[in-house]
N, C-alpha and C positions, 0 to 999 in steps of 0.2 A: 675469621676467614682462613681457608686452607692456604698453606705456604705457597702452593703452586699457583694460586690465584692472586697473590700479592704483586702489585706493581712496585717500582722502585720507591716511589714516595711512601707507600705503606711500610715497606721494609725498613727504610731509614727512620721514618717517624716512630715506628714501634721500638726500634733499637735505642732511640734517644728519649723515650718517654720516661719521665721521672714518676709522674702520677697523673691520673685523670681527674679533672676538676669539674665542678658543676657547670651547666650551660654548654656542654660539649666542648669544653676547653681542655687543653693539655699543657701540663708543665713540661717543657721540652728542654733537654740539655743541649747547649750550643757547643759544638766541637771546636769551632774556629770563629774568633771575633776580630774583625778588621775595623780600624778606626782611622779617621783623618782629622784635620784641624778645624773643621766647621761644626760638626755635631758633637764633638767630644768635650770641649772645654766646660760647657754647662754641666755635662754629666759628671765630670770629675769634681766640679764645685759642689754638686748635690751630695756626692760621696763624702766630701770633707765635712759638709754640714751635718751629715748623719754619723760621722766618725766611723765610716766603714772602709775597710781595705778592699783592694781589688782581689777577688776570690781566687782566680787562677791566672795570674799575670802571664804565665807561659803560653796561654791559649789566645792571647791578644797581641796583635801586631799593628803598628802605626806607620802612616806615611803622610806626606803633605802633597796636595794636588790641586784642590779647588782654588785657593787664593794665591798660589805661588806664581810669580810672573814668569813669562817664557822668554823675554829678551835678555834679562840678567837676573840671576838668582844670588848675586853678591849680598852679603849681610852687612849691616841691617838692610832689610828690604825697603825699597823706596816708599811703599805705602805703610804708614804707621800702624794701621789696623791689622794689615797682613802680618807685619813683624810681631805685633802683640799676640796674634793667634798662633804664630809659629812658636814663640817663646812659651806660651801657655801649654802647648802640646809637648814641647821638649821637657818642660819642668814636670808636668804630670806623669809622663812616661818614665822619666828618670826616678821619680819618687816611688812609683809603683813597681819598677823593675820590668817594664814592658819594652820589648825590642822596637826601636823606631828606625825606619829607613829614611834618613835625611839626605839631602843633596851632597853633603860632604863625604858620605860613604859610597857614593856612586850607585846607590840602590834605590833612589827615589823614583817615584812614578805614580801614575793613576792607580788607585787602590785595586781596581778590577783588572789591571794589567800586571802588576807586580805579584799579586797572589798566585795566579797560575804560573807565571814564569819562574817563580822561586820554588814551586812545588808545595806551597802551603795549601792550595786548593786540591783536594783529593776526593775520589769517589766515595759515596756512602757517608759523607760528612753532613752535619748541619752547620750552616754558616750564616752569620748575621753581620750587618754593617749599617751604619747610619747613613745610608745612601740608597736611593730607590733602585739603582741599577745593579744591586747585588745579585739579582737573578742571573747575571753573567756567568757566575761560577757553576751554574747548573750544567754547563757544557761538559763537565767532568762526571756527571752523575751525582752531584751534590744537591741537597735541598737548601737553597740559599735565599734569605729574606732581607729586604731592605727594612730598616726600623727607624723609629723616631728617637729624639734625644732622651726622653724618659726611659725608653727601652734600652738605649745604650747604657744608661745608668744601671738598669736592672741586670744586664749581662755582666757588666764590670763587677757588680756586687755579688751576684749569685751564679753566674754562668748559665742562667736559665731564662726562658721566655714563656709567657702564657699566650698560647695561640690556639686557634680553631683549625682542625685538620681540613684542608681544602679538598674538593672533589678533583678528579683527574680527567682531563680531556686529552686523548691521544690524537696528535696531528700527524698524519702520514703524508709525506711529500714524495710523490711518484714522478716518473718521467726522467728527463735529463736536462740539465741546464745548458742553454745555448751560449755561445761565445758572447761575452759582454754582459752576461747576467751573473750576479754574484749573490753571496749569502744575504747581503743587505736587501736585495730585491726580493728574495724569498720571504724574509720576515715582514717587509712592507706589504707584500701580497697577502700574507696571512692576516695582518692587522686590518687591511682593507676589507678582506672577506668577512672576518669575524667581528670587527669593530673595536673601538677603544674601550668599550665596556663589556665586550663579549667574554672576557676571561674572568670577570668578577666572581669570586668564590671558587675558582679553579686553579690548579697547577696544570701547566701545559707539558705534556711529554711529546717531544719531537722525535719522529722516526721515519722509516721508509728509506728507499735506496738513495735518494738525493742527500738526506741528512747523513746517512752512514758513509757516503762517499766524501763528505766534507772533511777538511783538515780540522784540527782542534781550534785553530784561530777563526775559521769560518763558523764553527759551532758556537764559539764565544759571541760572535756578532748576533746570531739568531737568538740565543738565550738572553743576551743583554736587553733586547727590546721586548721581552715577554711582558714586562711591566707596562709598556705602552699599549698593550692589548688588554690591560686590566687584570692580567693573571697575577696571582700571589707570587708565583715563581715559575720557572721553566727549566726543564732539564732534558738531557740526552743520555741514554744508557751507556755506561762505560764499555769499551771494546778494546781491540788490539791497539788502535790508534791512541786511545787514552793512556794505556799502559806505557807505550813507547814514549809518549810525550813526557811522562813523569819520570822516566828512568834517568837517574843521575842528577836530578835537580837538587838545589841546595837543601831543601827541607824534606826531600823524599826519603823514605826509609831505605836501609841498606841491609845486605846479607840476609839472614834468616827473617829479619823484620820485613824486608821487602817481599819475601815469599809469602808470609802470612798476610801482608797487606794486599798483595795481588789476588790471593784467593778470596779475600773479603770483597775486594772491589768487583771482581767478576760475579760474585754471588749476589750482589745487591741489584743487578740488572733485572728489569721486568722479564718474566718468563713468557714463553709463547702462549700460555693460558691465562695471562694476567687479566684482571678485571679493570675495566675503565667505565667511568660514568657516562662518557660520550666519546664518539670517534668522528673525526673529520678527515677528509682526503683532499689534498691539493695537487693537481696535475701541473708540474712545473714546466712541461715541455713547450707550453705556449707563452711562458713569461718573457717579457722584454724588460730592459732597464726601466726602473721606476723613479719617479720624482714626486715629492709631496708639493702640493700647490696651496694648501690651506693653513689652518692654525692648530691642527692636531695630526698625528701620524696616520690616522685612518684616511685622511683626505689626500690621496695620492692617485696618480694615473701612470700608465706606461708612457714612455717617451713619444710614442707614435699615436697617442690618443689626444682627443680634445677635452677641454674642461667640461664637466657634466652640467646639464641643465638642472636648475633647482627642482623642477617638478619631476625629475627622473629618480629622485631619492625619496625615501619614506617621509611622511609628514613629520615624524619625530625628529628627523635629521635636517629638515629644511631650514629652521632658524640658524643652525650652526653653519650651514652652507652659505646662507645669505650674509652672515657675520664675517665669514672667511673672505668672501668676494669683496666686501666693503673694506676690510682691513688690508688685504693683499693688493687691491687695485687691479684685480683681474676680472674677466667677464666670461660667462658661460659660452661654450662653443669655440673659445680660443685654443690654439695649440700651446702646449707648455714649451715645446722646442722653440728656440729663438728668444726666449725671455732674457732680457739683459740682466747681468749681474754686476755688482760692485765689489764683492768680496768672495773669496774662495777659501774654505777652511778644511784641511785634511788633518784629522786627529780624533781624539776623544776615546772613552772606554769602549765605544762601539767599533771604531775603525782606526785605532792609532797603533796597530801592531806592525811587525816587520813585513808581513805578507801584504798588508794594506798599502804600505809605502812602496813596495816593489811594483804592485799593479799600477799605482798612480804614477810612478816614475816612468813606466813604459809609455804612458800617454803624454806626460809632461815633456819628454824629450822630442816630441813631434811638433812643437810649436813654441810660441813666445807669449807670455802674459801681456796683454795690452796695457797701456799706461793707466787707463781708468780703473783697472782691477787691482785690488790688494789681495795677494795670495799667500796663505800661511800653511806651512807644514810643521806639525807639532808631534814629535814622537810620544808614545804613551808612557815611556819610561826611559831612564838613563841607559838601561841595558839595550832597549830597542834602538836608541840613538847610537850607541857604540856599534851595534851590528850594522846599522844603516851606513855609518861612516866607514866601516871596514869594506862595505860593498860599493862605496862611492856614490851613494844615493843623494847626499846633500849637494854634491857638485852638479848632479843632473838637475835637481830642482832649482838651484841658484842660477844655472846657465839659462833656464827657461823663464826666470824672473820671479820665482817663488822666494819667500823668506823662510829660512830654516831656523827653527826655534828650539828652545830647551824644553824638557819634559814637563807636562802639566795638563790640566783640564782645558785651559785656554778658552777659546771662544765657544765651547760647547754651552757654557752657562754664564760666562762673563763675570765671575766673581773675582776678577783680576783685570789688569789693564787691557786685555784683548776684548774689545767691544765693538758692536756696530754703532754707527752714528746716523741719527735721523732716520730717513726712510730707506736706507741702504738695503739691497737684496743680497743675501749670502747663499751661495751653493755650499752646503755643509754635509760632512760625512758623520755628523753627530746623531743624536737620537730624539731630539725634541724640537718641534717647530712652533711652540707656543708663542703667544704674543709677548714681546719683550724678553724672550728667553736669552737672546744673545747681547743683552746690555742696553739696547735702545728700546724705549716703550713703543716706538713705531717701526722698528727694524723688522725685516721680513726674511724668513728662513725657508730654504728649499732643501729638504733632505734627499740624499742620494748616495750611491756608493762612492768610495774614494776615486775610482777610475773615472766615474762620471763627473766628480768635482774637478778633477784634473782637466778633463775635456772642456768643461765650462770655463775653467780658468784661462786656458790658452786661446779659446775662441771668444771670450767675453760675453758669452750667452749660453743658456742651457742647450746642450748638444747631445747627439746620439753617439755614445762612445764606440758603438759597433763600426761606425764609419772609419774610426782611427785604428781599429784592430784588423781591418781587412788587409 
């Protein structure tokens, strides 16, 4: 393919290709490998059994996020299994010479939050992590994949993966976002339009005036949920905003190395004549705040819509719709606004950054969390927590009745003490509303933006954040 016809994925893929393999597979070099305490212990054990060293320890970085508690991170951790997993990661990284960002260093956080904020995530990279939401890092113009435990082993041992090159779908977001409509609403609208399986076999390239106007943190939210639309990865072309975000970060290049890196970063962007396998356009000017009502991220509606009739969707999707109504205890034709909640969760690798907390705090200060609602605010990293504390955000949240917690994945997936109980309904800024996702096999999750979660928290029910922004 002519260089002028290559999109970013093709440029990065070709630059990292070690060799082409049978069956349209590529041996791909991985520039950055991120690990955490859940999917790495088994991988390290496999290496020991094979008597293999970590091939490039300087390209792997570790943190703890999934199992770490958010009320107290004092060691030993109260949960014996969590402490065991922490110790296993600490031991393995020390033996291999891998940098680990533990709580004692003040650098701990969710893997997809600390990578960008430290400047580890850079344009034109291939990035892998044993976590499905690794697509987050595509916000910088990186090609980033979530991988399984055996693949974590492979990257540790060889710094390579065997992968099939995905097709590329360009998603152009036009128009202008109205007040109260956020990046979370954009990606929920895309998933609703294309479906949770619509991206299978594709990488999503997000572009257009709305995406280009987004901050890097907003772009991270969009790319984070690419996997929820079935895409192998999602990315946004690097631009001036990308460059300025990375300037001066801990692991960003300096001096002449910075100049060389910047030239490469700008060069990997898709050109105006780039080839795409498919193109989709979304007009954002009519978007309203969104809320999921079902059991996958495709099942969402605008705050001012009513729940869909079963016969209004395709025959293929009707069983899933019926299953969702039975599980959620909702009925077709009902409004989502006014749905009572029991828990509110602001955090996760989707929406646990400083800008998310600022937007939520603006809403939280306008009311008081009622007694029947448990509301948590969990910063995505210790660095985010320090910045929030410097701005006085914890005091704002506490005054409104929220609990301010320490950094971690928390209630996004409940592999820690933060869990739903029974049939509780949670307004959540996280990324998945699967059955049992938040710790209870019968718990119910409503995904929305952090500002919308804050509005639901202080009103005790799903509410329209636009009313509080007037």
